[in-house]
C-alpha positions in Angstrom: 49.3 83.4 91.9 46.4 81.5 93.5 43.9 83.8 95.2 43.2 82.9 98.8 39.6 82.4 100.0 38.3 84.4 103.0 38.6 81.3 105.2 42.2 80.7 104.3 43.1 84.4 104.8 41.6 84.3 108.3 43.5 81.1 109.1 46.7 82.6 107.8 46.2 85.7 109.9 46.2 83.6 113.1 49.8 82.8 112.6 51.7 86.0 111.9 55.0 84.6 113.0 56.2 82.3 110.2 59.0 80.7 112.3 58.8 76.9 112.8 56.8 75.9 115.9 57.3 73.1 118.4 55.1 70.1 117.4 52.5 70.5 120.2 52.3 74.3 119.7 51.8 73.9 115.9 48.9 71.4 116.5 47.4 73.8 119.0 47.4 76.5 116.3 45.7 74.2 113.9 43.0 73.4 116.4 42.4 77.1 116.9 41.3 77.7 113.3 37.6 78.3 112.6 35.7 75.0 112.2 34.3 73.9 108.8 31.5 71.5 107.8 33.8 68.4 107.6 36.4 66.8 109.8 39.7 68.1 108.3 42.7 65.8 107.8 46.0 66.6 109.5 49.2 65.8 107.6 52.9 66.0 108.4 55.3 66.9 105.6 59.1 66.5 106.0 61.9 67.7 103.7 64.6 65.0 103.7 67.3 66.4 101.6 67.7 63.1 99.7 68.4 62.6 96.1 65.2 60.7 94.9 67.0 59.6 91.7 69.3 57.4 93.7 67.7 54.0 94.4 69.4 53.6 97.7 68.1 56.9 99.0 64.4 56.1 98.4 62.4 56.5 101.6 59.4 54.1 101.6 57.6 52.1 104.2 54.6 52.1 106.5 53.6 52.7 110.1 50.8 51.8 112.4 50.1 55.1 114.2 49.3 54.9 118.0 45.8 56.3 117.5 44.9 55.5 113.9 43.9 58.0 111.3 40.2 58.3 111.9 39.3 56.4 108.7 38.6 52.8 107.9 40.6 51.7 104.8 39.1 49.4 102.1 41.4 46.4 101.8 41.6 43.8 99.1 43.8 40.7 99.3 45.2 38.3 96.7 45.3 34.9 98.4 44.2 31.3 98.1 43.3 28.5 100.5 44.1 29.1 104.2 45.5 32.5 103.5 42.3 33.6 101.9 40.4 32.4 104.9 42.7 34.3 107.2 42.2 37.5 105.2 38.4 37.1 105.3 38.4 36.5 109.1 40.7 39.5 109.6 38.2 41.8 107.9 39.4 42.2 104.3 36.8 43.8 102.1 37.4 41.5 99.2 39.6 38.4 98.8 40.3 36.5 95.6 42.8 35.4 93.0 42.1 35.1 89.2 38.6 36.5 89.5 39.9 39.5 91.5 42.6 40.2 88.9 40.0 40.1 86.1 37.8 42.6 88.1 40.8 45.0 88.5 41.7 44.6 84.8 38.1 45.6 84.0 38.7 49.0 85.8 37.5 48.3 89.3 39.8 50.2 91.8 37.4 50.9 94.6 39.8 50.2 97.4 42.7 51.9 99.4 45.1 49.0 100.0 46.0 45.9 98.0 47.8 43.0 99.9 49.2 39.8 98.3 50.7 36.6 99.6 54.1 36.0 97.9 52.8 33.1 95.8 50.2 35.4 94.2 52.7 37.9 92.7 52.9 36.0 89.4 49.2 36.9 89.1 49.4 40.4 90.6 52.5 41.5 88.6 50.7 42.1 85.3 48.3 44.4 87.1 51.1 47.0 87.6 49.8 49.3 84.9 46.5 49.6 86.8 47.7 49.6 90.4 51.1 51.3 90.1 50.1 54.8 89.1 47.6 54.9 92.0 50.1 53.6 94.6 48.2 50.4 95.1 50.7 47.9 93.8 51.7 45.4 96.5 55.3 45.7 97.5 57.6 43.8 99.9 59.2 47.1 100.9 55.9 48.5 101.9 54.9 45.3 103.7 52.0 44.5 101.4 53.6 41.4 99.9 53.7 39.2 102.9 52.9 35.7 104.3 51.5 37.4 107.4 48.1 38.1 105.7 45.9 38.3 108.8 48.2 40.6 110.8 48.7 42.9 107.8 45.0 43.2 107.1 44.2 44.0 110.7 46.9 46.7 110.7 45.6 48.4 107.6 42.0 48.2 108.8 43.2 49.9 112.0 44.7 52.8 110.0 48.2 51.8 108.9 49.8 54.5 106.9 52.1 54.0 103.9 54.6 56.7 102.8 57.1 57.2 100.0 59.2 60.2 99.1 58.2 62.4 96.2 60.4 63.8 93.3 61.4 66.7 95.5 62.8 64.6 98.3 59.8 65.2 100.6 57.7 62.7 102.4 54.3 63.3 103.9 51.5 61.3 105.5 48.1 61.6 107.2 48.4 61.6 111.0 44.8 61.9 112.0 41.7 64.2 112.0 41.5 67.6 113.4 38.8 66.4 115.8 41.3 64.2 117.6 42.5 65.2 121.0 45.6 67.3 120.8 47.6 64.7 122.7 46.7 62.0 120.2 47.6 64.2 117.2 51.0 65.0 118.8 51.7 61.3 119.5 50.7 60.3 116.0 52.8 63.0 114.4 55.8 62.2 116.7 55.6 58.5 115.8 55.7 59.3 112.1 58.6 61.8 112.4 60.6 59.2 114.5 59.9 56.5 111.9 61.2 58.7 109.0 64.3 60.0 110.9 65.1 56.4 111.9 65.0 55.3 108.2 67.2 58.2 107.1 69.8 57.6 109.9 70.3 53.9 109.1 70.1 54.2 105.3 73.0 52.9 103.2 73.8 56.4 102.2 74.2 57.7 105.7 77.9 57.1 105.8 78.6 59.1 102.6 76.6 62.2 103.2 74.8 64.2 106.0 71.1 64.5 105.3 69.1 67.3 106.9 65.7 66.3 108.2 63.3 69.1 108.8 59.9 68.2 110.2 58.9 71.8 109.5 55.4 71.7 108.1 52.2 70.4 109.8 49.2 71.2 107.7 45.5 70.8 107.3 44.3 69.2 104.1 41.5 71.3 102.6 39.8 68.7 100.6 
């Protein structure tokens, strides 16, 4: 069993009642914890009750939160011609084609998001071994393979959040920093929860089985 630090013990002692809390109240408890030397990240985790082995039950997508996540993402774009110009003007950190692919093959992965125009996927596809395990592979389902290059770059630079369920049928995402006003954290968390529940309700499996959605855990990321 992992031994808790003094700080974690003190934080745990502030919530003696382990029952789920309303969203606003849960965030209020988070903000009551003793401060640390860095601005802590706030995440929302949801247990979906899906079978992640079934392809039609995979929950994956992205969302632009109302108040961002308090972090500027590093964005690279695979594009040529006018699309490359659009990406640069939208604020992409690096834009390229063959030369960018060679750089990534050489081990460079100093970015948070990879976007590609559809005509670039023949070039990007072979990079799956490098990008896939790190969750960086462009995907139409996630909205990172798109002809709308400028809009997508701007969204990610503003703090767009990607999500995908894990092997346990859970999904989680960053919804901001603990320094955010409580109202902004509540609105961000609510937007994420609504996005996930909306996907579950309209999924192709919804007619066959009832899925329980439990937005039961709001946590601080101690890292």
